[in-house]
C-alpha positions in Angstrom: 0.0 0.0 0.0 2.8 2.4 0.8 5.7 1.1 -1.2 7.8 1.6 2.0 10.5 -0.9 2.9 9.3 -3.0 6.0 12.6 -3.5 7.8 14.2 -0.1 7.2 11.2 2.3 6.9 8.1 0.9 8.6 9.4 -1.1 11.6 11.5 1.8 12.9 8.5 4.2 13.0 7.7 5.7 16.3 4.6 7.5 17.5 6.4 10.8 16.9 6.2 10.0 13.2 2.4 9.6 13.3 0.0 12.5 13.1 -3.4 11.1 14.1 -5.1 14.4 13.6 -3.8 14.9 10.1 -4.1 11.1 9.4 -0.6 10.7 8.1 2.7 9.0 8.8 6.0 10.6 8.0 9.5 9.3 7.1 12.0 12.0 8.0 14.5 13.2 5.4 17.7 11.1 5.7 15.9 8.0 6.8 15.0 6.7 3.3 17.0 5.2 0.5 17.1 8.4 -1.5 17.5 10.5 1.7 14.2 12.4 1.0 11.3 12.4 3.4 7.9 10.9 2.6 4.4 11.3 3.8 1.7 8.6 3.7 -2.0 9.6 4.2 -4.0 7.0 6.1 -6.9 5.1 4.5 -10.0 5.0 6.7 -9.1 1.4 7.7 -5.6 2.4 8.7 -6.8 5.4 10.7 -9.1 3.0 12.6 -6.2 0.6 13.3 -3.9 3.5 14.4 -6.5 4.7 16.8 -6.9 1.2 18.3 -3.1 0.9 18.6 -3.0 4.3 20.3 -5.7 3.2 22.8 -3.7 0.0 23.6 -0.5 2.1 24.0 -2.2 4.5 26.4 -3.6 1.6 28.5 -0.1 0.1 28.7 1.3 3.5 29.7 -1.2 4.0 32.4 -0.5 0.5 33.8 3.2 1.5 34.0 4.2 -1.1 31.4 5.7 1.5 29.1 
């Protein structure tokens, strides 16, 4: 869907790279093969998944797990 490389571009993503309000994920310049940044706009399905993951993350944070 994104064309992004799983090992080097997707798996290293952190929440700071995700803008839930704008519904986009960003690869910062210098982190891609061509050194340019990229932005991926969420599909509705991905936005729902991201919101569910954020809810899970917040529950773990409140429990002191992370």
